N, C-alpha and C positions, 0 to 999 in steps of 0.2 A: 601335530600325529605325527610320527613319523611311519612310514611304510616300506614294504622290503623294497630293496633299495634295485632300482632299476641300470639294466644298460644304455650306456649314451652312445651315439656315435665318433668316433675318433677323428678329430679333421687334419685332414692330411696337406702339405705343401703343395702349391703354394698360395694356400687358402692368407688374405690377409690381414685376418684377426691373428694369426702365430706371429706379425709384426709388430702387434700393439704393444704399448702397456697397459697391463690391466690395471685394473682400478682397485682402490684399498675396500674392503669392508668396513662399514661403518657400522653395525651392531651384526653380533652373530645371535639366528634367530633359529627357530625350528628351519626351516628352510636353507639353512645356510647347512648345519645338518645337516637335512637330507641329501643336499651337494656333497657332502664331505663322503657320507653312505654313498651312493650311487656311484660317484665319480673312485673309490675303493672296491668297488665292484666293476667297475669297468676297466680296470688298472687290471685285477684280477684275472679276467677274463679274457683279459688281448694276448696274452698275459706279459705283463711290464713289473716293474719294480717303483716308478716314479708318474703322475701323472698332475699336470698343470689344466688349470681352469679354463686357460684359454682355447687348450685342445681338445677340450667335449663344446668348445663354441659358447665360451662364456669370459667377460673379460671382468674380472674376480681374481683377487691374489689372493688362491686358494689350490694347497696342491696338496697329495697323499703321495707317502713313498714307502716302501717295506722291502726293506734289503737284508731280512731274518731268510733263517734257511727255511726251505722249504717243511719243513715239521716242526719250526719256530717260529712263526710269523712274527713282526717286531712294526708292527703299522704304526704310522705318525702321523695323524691329520694337523695341517700346517695354514693357518690365517695371517696372511698380510705378513709372512716371514720377509726376514731382514737379515743378512749378513751384515754382524757388527765388529767382525775381525776374521783374518785371514795371515795363513803361514804363507812365512816368505818361502819354505817350504816347496816341493811344487811336484807334483806326480805324473803322469803320462799312463791316461786310462783309455782301452777302448770303447769307446759309448756307443750304443744304440738309440733309437728314438720312434717312439710308438706315429708320431706326426710323419716320420722318412722312412716307412718299409722299409726291410731288405740292404738296407746302407748301414755302416757302419765307421767311425775315423777314432783314431790317435788324438784325444783331447788332453792338452795339459792344461792343470788347473794347481790352485793350493790344493797342498796335499790338509790341510787340516781348517776347518772354517768354525767361526762361533755365530749360532744364529737362534735372533728373539724372534720369535712369535706368539700367536693366540689360539689356545689349545681352542677346540669343539665346545668349552664353556666358558667362553669368553677369558680363560683365567694364562698372562703371560708364561711363557715359559722361556726357556732360554735351552742352546743343546751344544756342545763339543764334537763336533764332527770330523772324524780321520776316516782312512779308506775308502769303500765305496758308499758308503755313506756321506761321507763329505762330497764325493762327486754327483749322487744323484743329488743331492739336496741342491748345489749348485746351479747342474742344469734344469731341475725342473724351477726353479729361481729365473734365470737366464729365462725360461719362456713367459716367465711374468713380465718381463723387463722388454718384452718384442725381440730375443734374440733368438 
């Protein structure tokens, strides 16, 4: 049974969990779905557009992202996300991070990525991401990889 989402503390650098490779989720349970809800509430509260489980002190391959407009949210909940292809075309985007407050940097990444993941029901999904969404999903997967 899921309960009202709670706001979780966000871990800041140099906490060592941010440099560890997160562990894949073996089974999506009500606890996993609650974690996704809690992470989304935490991300919105921060406010941010993406959050990875290591940022809330959990070594699990789970991320939440919302790159939609304020009046049109587009929340994506991803379990065990992996980039399966990336474009040769690159883009440079100014990125910030909830675990490194008040700092931004220009980061060069592939302009388009294809991501495979499980949704909160355990169904396999794929997504071709461009623009801000591509940047955000790569940033959050970096967190899962200890980058």
